[in-house]
N, C-alpha and C positions, 0 to 999 in steps of 0.2 A: 197557230203554230209560233207566231212571233213571241207570244207570251211565254211559251215553253222554252223557246230559245233564250229569252231574257233570263228566265229562272235558271236555266242550265248555265248561262254565262255567269250569273251571280254565284252559283255553286262552284264553278270553275275558279272564279276570282278568289273566293274564300279558301278553296283548296290550295291554290297557289300561295296565298298568304300564310296559311298554316304550315305548308312545306317550307317556306322561307323562314318562318319563326323557328321551326324545328332545326333547320340548318344553322341558324344563328345560335340557338341553344347548344347545339353540338359543337360549334366552334368555341364557344365560351367554355364548355366543359373540357374540350381538348386543351385549352390554355391552362385551366385549373389542374388538369392531370399532369401536364408538362411541368408546371410549377411544383406540384407535389412530388414528382419523380426527382426533380432537381434538388429539392429539400431533402428527400430521402437519401439520395446519393451523397449529399454534403454531410448529413448526419452519420451515415455509414463510414465515411472517410474519417470524421472526427472520432468516432468510436474506435476505429482501427488505430489511429494515432494514440488515443488515450489508453487503449489496451497495451500497446507497445511500451508506453511510458510506465504503466502499472507493472508490467512484467519486469522492466528494468529496476524500478523501485523495489519490487519484491526480492529480486536477486541481490541487490545491494543490502537490503534489510537482513536477508538470510546470512550474508557474509558477515555483517556487523554483529549479529546475534551470536554467530559461531565464534567470532573473535572475542566477544565479551565473555562467552562461556569458557573459552580457553584461559582468558585472563582471570576469571573467577577461580578456576582450578589451580592456576599457578599461584595466585594470591593465597588460597587456602593451604596449599602445600608449604608455601613460604612461612605463613603464620604458624603452622604446626611445627616446622623446623625451628623457628625462632623461640617458640614456647619450650621446646626441648632444650635449647641452648640456655634459656633463662633458668629452667629447672636444674640443669647440670651446673650452672654457675652458682645457684643457691646451695646445691649439695656440696660443691667444692668449697664454698665459703664456710659452710658449717663444719666440714671436715678440718679445714685450716684453723678455724677458731678453736676446735677441740685440741688439735695438735699443739697449738700455741699455748693453750691453757694447761695442758699436761706438761709442757716444757717448763713452765713457770714453777711447777712443783718439784722439779728435779734440783738437787743440791748444787749442782755446778753452775746453774744460771741464777741462783739467788744472790742478791747483792748484799754486802755487809755494811 
């Protein structure tokens, strides 16, 4: 019987050692889980901050693009109006040259 008790005691000691090893593994795994959760929370916070910054940049960009589009429209209208002024000035100059040319042919303006 003593021999069986010794074998049983050996099994018991091994079992206790295995349980202790499992408990240590569990503690280590719990530490790793806690670190991973902390890292996850940190990254989620950074994502939130970056998302807010991205939203702000997108809003500013949209405003700037709208302003640029408005300036493009104003510039195009101004250039078109300026071209009309140039065309009218050329037409006026041509009419004036014709009138002056025809006045030179009238007898009253000829010099002796």
